[in-house]
N, C-alpha and C positions, 0 to 999 in steps of 0.2 A: 101715382107717386113714382118719382124718378129714383130707381134703385141703382143707377149706374155707379155713383160714387161709392156706395156701400160695397157693391160687388167688386169694384176695382181695387178696393183697399182691404178686403177681408183678410188677406195674408198678413197685413199689418196688425190687425186685431188678434190674429193667431200668435203673432210674436209677443203681444202683450200677455196673452195667456201663458205662453212658455216662460216668460220672465217671472210671472207670479208663481208658477210651479217651481221655479228655481229659487224661491225664497225672498223675492223682492217685495218689500212692504212700503218703501219710500222712493219717491221719484222727484227729481229736480227737473222742472219744465222751464225752458228758456223760450219765450214766445217767438213765433215766426209763422210763415205761411206754408212753406214746403213741408214742414214737420207737422202740419195740422192733423193728419190721421194718427200720429203718435200721441200728440197732445190730447186729442179727443178720446182715443182708446184707453189711455191710462187714467185720465181725469174722470171718466164715466164709470170706472170699475169700482165697486164698493169696497174692495179689500186694499185699496191703495191710498196712502197719504201723500198728497201732492203739495209741493212748495214751488211757487212760481217766482223765478228770479230773472229780471231783465238782462243782467250782465252775465255772460257765459263764464268769464273767468271766476267771478265770485260764486256763481252757481256750482261750478265744479268743486270748489273748495268746501262749500257748504255741504254738498253731497259727500265729500270725503270725510268731513267731521261726523256726519250721520252714520256712515259706514263704520268708522272707528268706534263710535260710542255704542252702537247697537250690535256690532259684529255680524251684520247681515249685508248682503249685496244691495247696492243702491244704483238706480238707473239715472243717467244724465241724458237729456234730450235737447237737441238744438236743430236749427234750420241749416240749410246748405250754405256753402261759401266760407268766409273767414270766421263765422261763428264757431265752427268746429275747431279752428286753430286756437281759439281762446280757451278751450278746455285743456290744452296741452300741459300747462304748468301743474294742474291738479292731477292729471293722468300720470305725469312723471313722479310726483310725490307719492301717489298710490302705488306705483310700480316699485319704488324703493322701500316703501313701508309695508308692502305686500297686503294691500287693502283691496277689497272686492268692489270695483265699479264696473257697471255695464254701460258703455257709452254708445248711444244710438244717434247717429248723425244722419239726418235727412239729406237726400242728394237728388240732383237732376238725373234723369235717365242718361246712361252712358253715351248715347249718340249725341247728346248736347254738350259734352265736355269739349272745351276749346273751340266753341262756336259762337263766342261773344254773347252767350246768354247770361242773364243777370245772376249774381250770387252763385257762380259756378267755378269751382276749382277742382284739382285732383285730390279726392278725399280718401280713396282706398289706401290702406296701409299708412295712413296719415301719422299715426303715433309711434311707428316703429323707429328704433328698437325698444322703446319704453312701454311695451305692452305685452301681455301674456299671449294674446291671440288677436289677429285681425281677420275679419270676415266681411263678405258682401252678401246681402240678403235679397232674395227674390222669392216669388211664389213657388219657384221650382226647387228650392233647396231648403225647405223647412226641416227636413230630416237631418241635414247637416248642422243646422243651427241647434236643433234639439240635442244632438250628440255633443256639441261643443259646450252647451249650457250644463250638461251633465258632468263633463270633465272640468268645468269652471270651478267646481267645489273641491277639487283635489289640491292638496298643498304641494308646493308653496302657492299661496293665493297671489292674486294680482288682477289688474284691470283687463277687460276685453273690449274690443271695438267692433261694433256691427254697423257697417255703412248700409243705408237703406235708400236706394233709388226709388222714387215715387213718381208715378205718372198721373197726370190729371185725367179725369176729375177726382178730387179728393175731399170736397166739402159736401157731406150728406145734408139733405134737406131736413132730416129728423135724426139727430145723433142718438136719440133714445132707442133707435132700432139697431144700434150696433150689437152684433152677436159675438159672443165669446165661446169658441169651441173648447172642448175639454181635451186635455193631453195628459199623459203620464210620463214622468221623467224617471229614469233609473239611475240612482246615484251609487257609484261604486264605493264599497267599504274600503277605506284606505287603511292598510295595516301599518302599525308602527314598526320602524326599524329597531333592531336590538343589537347590542354589541355582540359581535361574533366571538367565539371562544378565543381566536387569535388576538383580536383587539382587546378583549377583556384581560388576557394574560399580559399583553403589552402594557396596558394601562396600569395594572397592579405592579408590574416590575418597575415602571417609570415612577410611580408614586412612591414606592419603597426606596428608590434610589435618590429621592429628592428630599432635601431638608427644609426647603421653603416652597410652599405650594400656595397659589392664589387663584381664586375664582373672580373674574372680572366681568361685570354685567354692562352690556351696551344697551341701547334704547330698547325698551320692552314695555308692554302693557302690564299693568298691575295684575298679578296672578296670585291670589291668596294661597292656593295649593302649592305653588312653586316656592313661595316665601316660607311656608311651613316646613317644606323639605330642606331648604337651604339652612334654616335655623338649626337643624339637627346635625349639620356637618361642621366638624371642628376645624375649619379652615378659614383663614382671612378672606372675606368677601368684600370686594370693592365695586363701586359703581358711581357714576355721576347722576345728576338730578333726573335725567330723562329715562333712566333705567328702572325707576321706582323701587330701587334697592333700599331706600330710606325706611321702608316698612320692616326691614330686618331688625333683629334685636341689637346687633352691634356692628353696623356696617362701617367700612372705610369709605368715606364720602368726599373728603376734601382733596380730591385727586390733583386739582390744579396747583394747590399749595404744597402738598406732600412730595409730589414727584417733580417739582421744579428744582432739581438737585442733580449733582453728579455722584451722589452717594450710592455706590454699587451694592451696598449691603441691603438695599431695599428691593433689589431684583429677585424675583422668584426663580427657582430652578424649573418649576413646572407651572405653566400658566394655562388655565382653562377659561375660555371666553364663551359667553352666551349673549344673545341679543344682537343688535346691529350697531349703529353708529355711536361714537364716543364724542362728547363735546370737548373734553379736556385736551388741549393741545400739549400740555406739559407731559401727560402720561404717554401720548403718542411719541413725542421726542425721546422720552426716557427709555421706552421699550425698543425704539429703533436703534438707540445707541447702546442699550444693555439688553440684548436679546436673551430670553429664557432658553434653557437647554431644550425643553419640550414645550410645545404650545399646541393644545387641542382646541378646536372650535366645535361647539355642539349646536347644531341647528339644521333646518331643512331648507333646501334651495341653494341659490348662488351664495358663495361664501367669500367675503372680503378678507383681506390680510393687511390691515392698516399699519401693523408693526413690522411687516415683512419678516415674520418669525414663525409662521405656521408650519407645524410638522405633521399634523393629521387633522382631517375634517371628518366628523362623525355626523352622518345624515340622520339625525334623531332629534326629536323635540327635547328641550332641556327638562321638561316635566317628566317625560318617559325615561330619560337618561338618569336623573337623580332618584327616581323611584327604583331603578335597577341598582344604582349605587347603594341605596339604603337596604334593599333586600339582600344584596350580596355582602354587605358589611365590608366594603373595601378598606384594607388596612393602610394606614398612613403613619408617617413619623409624627411625633409630637410637634405641633405647630405653635405652642404657647409662646415660645421665645420670639418667633417671627411675628406672630400676631400682636404681642405686646409692643414690639418695636414700632410697628405701623400705627397702633393706637396711641402710643406716646407721642409720635410725630404729629398725629392728628390733634391731640390735645394741645400740644405746644402751638401749632398753627392756628387752632381755634382761638386760643387766648390772644395771640398776636393780632389776628384780624379784628377781634372784638375791641381791642385797645385802639386800633386805627380808625374805627368807624366814626369816632368822635373828633377826629383831627380838624375837620372843617365844620363840625357841628351839623351841617346840612349838605348832603350830597346824595346821589342816587343809590349808592350802596346802603347808606343808613336808612334812606326812605324805603327801599325795598325790604330791609330787615323789619321795619315797622309794619309794612304791609303783610309780610309773611306771618308775623306774630299775631296779627288780628284775623287771619283767615279762619273761617269755621272748620272744625274737624270734620272729616269725612266729606269734604267738598272737593271740587275739581279745579286744578290750577293749570292754566294754559300759558305757555311762555313763548313770547315772540323771539324771532331770530335777531342776529346782531348782538346787542348788549343785554337784553333782559335774561335770556337763557344763560349767558355767561356770568352775569351778576349773581343769579341764584345758585349757579354751580359753585362759585367761589364761597358763597355764604353757607350753602348746605341746607337741608331740611330736617335737621335733627329733631326727633320727637314730634314731628308733624305728620299726621296721617292724611296726606293730600295726594290724590291721584294726579299724576303729571302727564300732560300731552304737549308735544311740540313738533312742528314740521321740520324734522331733522333728516328726512329722506334726501332732500336736495338742499335744505337750509335756506330757502329763499324767503323773501319778505312779502311775496306777492299775494298770498292768501291766508295770512295769519288770522286776521279778524274773521274772515269768512268761515274758516275751519272751526273756530271757537263757537261761532253762532250755530253751526251745524250740530255740534256737540250739545249745546244748551237746548236747542229745539227738540232733540231726541231724548234728553234726560233732564226733565223739568222738576224732579224731586230733590235735586241737589243744587247748591249754589255753584256757579261757574265764575271764576275770576281770571281775566286775561290781563297779563302784564305785557305791554307792547310799547315799542319806541314810537316817537312822533312820526318819523318818515314812513315806517311800516303802516301806521294807522292811516295817515293821509293817503298813502298809496292804495289802500284796500277799503276805503270808506264806502264804496259801492256795496259792500257787504250788508249795509244797513238799508239798502234800497231793494227790498223784497216785497212781493205782493202777498204778504203774510204777516201776521202780527209778530213783532219781534219778541223773543223770549223774555220773560219777566224775572229770570233767575241768573242773569249775567251782569257782571260789573266789569267795565272796560277801564283799566287803569293805564293811562297814557303817560309815559315818562318823557317829558318834553324838555329837551335842552336846545331846541331851535336848530336842529340839524343832525346830520349823521355823525354823532360823537365818536363812534367806533374808529373812525379814520384818524382821530387824534390819539387813539390808544395803540394802534398797531404801528410797528416801525415802517418807515418808508414814505407814506403819503405826505406827511407834514413837511417834508423836505422838498417837495415838488413845487414848481412854479404853478400859479393859479390853483393852489391847494383847496381853497374854499369852494370855488366854482366847480372844480372837477370832482371833488370827493365829499366834502361835508354837506353840500346842498343846504346852505343857510336859508332860513325863512323867518317870518314873523307871525306865522299862523298859530291859532289856538283851536282846540276842539269845541269851543263853546257854540259857535255858529252851526257846526254839524249836529250837536246835541239838540239845538233849537229846531233845526230843519226836520229831524226825525222824532221830535217830541220826546226826547230822552232827558231824564234827570241829569243835571250837570253840577259838579262841584269841583273846586280847585284848591291847590295847596302850594304855598311857596316857602313854607317853614315846617319844622318838626311839629310845632304846636298846631298849625292849621291841618297838617296831615293826620295827626292823632284825633283831632275833632272829626274830620271827615270819615275816618275809619271806624268810629264808634258804632255807627249804624249802617248795616249793609243795605244799600239802596241800588236797585238796578239802574244802569245808565253809565255815565262817563265820569270818572274822577281823573282830573288832569293834574299831574305833579310836575311842577316847574323846577328845574335845577340849572346850574350854570356849568357850561361845558368845560371850562378851564379848571374849576374846582373838582369836577368829576375826573378829569385827567390826573390831577394831583393824587387823589385818593386811590385811583386805579393803579397808578405806578407804585404807590406804597404797599397796597394789598398784594399785588402780583409779584412783588419782590420777596422772594423766600428768605425767611429769617435764618 
């Protein structure tokens, strides 16, 4: 029996063992030849769930969805050459959302780079600067990889890249003879930061000097413990749809409408921000023009300053910070007057929006409202970029207990469907509903092309207005020559043929009555909602115009 291939690639199977010790349970395999030892090593291991995806771009985002839903590291594997570059969009999204991906890219030996060998490019450090760590692996630096995988679990999280040059031969005659050596990883206990006495005193003094205090939540996973703590704080708490702040008892959620104003009385003296990106452009502009006196951001890792108003960054998790807040009973001025003002503005804007939804009788705002009203409680809602996330942000999720996910790390349309499928694959006890625009859907339909049974708990709702309708909504593009060709990407496609190709249930709606009928029974598959772009523009202009 020829043992040469097994002996030549034993260090690859040791890498498999290290990844599993690091907490990996799920692996995305993108087929190829150079990556054969990685494919075989993971697929033969009894503790690994494998999903095979032919398209690396889709595979990366499916892996991202699994990592987000399970809160565990996920391995992505591809062959050498441009395959590795196709992971880049998902790696970037993972970097900005602080998700744990381990990207293993098979490579030719270094001596064959730039020698006109097939599928050979410069792969080392490929994903920098959008990566937590870049490494190159050989049988001589196993200890180095072991150390880095131990550090991989220290916050802030993020993706790491391990480039794996592999020499031939690498196809064993009997893969069942693959041997997995045992390794132990030592994970450091990461201690939580605490407010220093100086910072605590400063916080208390600034709180007591502020008549208007606000907590603003950016993108955040749903955390019931954090929600419970925030409910005890008698301060106005605002957040848009991707913050999952709608789980709060009385949140300020219509940010796009409330803060599309020049009314400086809405400005807080003291702003505390948690989470990451904010969807609402209105509140960004408002705070840039009306900066709070004090602005503290609470979070671990790199800190953004979208309002250009930050006065202090506290490297502490929001959960730990507000536990400390509760235990120390921080004194604040009565916020009832400020809170009531914001809630009254929200009530007024909610009534205004509700009255406008019926102007055209049928448009994608009203259609989305019907969809949201019919979603099962305690289900998962995925929102596509461009218009879907903005529409839901304008409408809000009042009294709906829906966990929300969206690719707002970089806000691209390239892997929206793939990410949702990754979530649904790893959490099959709940319904998953994706609301996605037509361009985003068609751009990522390879997400349905996986060597695995598609999840039975996902419904893909395509808002089809036959083009990129967002470019009719934002100022500028519509005034340009060749507007349609350059911006709106007009088409006459429907999702019906895609549904047939992948054997998915398909239904469609072109009116409120048809949509209500289609929504009565949750069926996995594709529901396509047709609307007219010009009518959507009309209702968009009315809703986004503050009363």
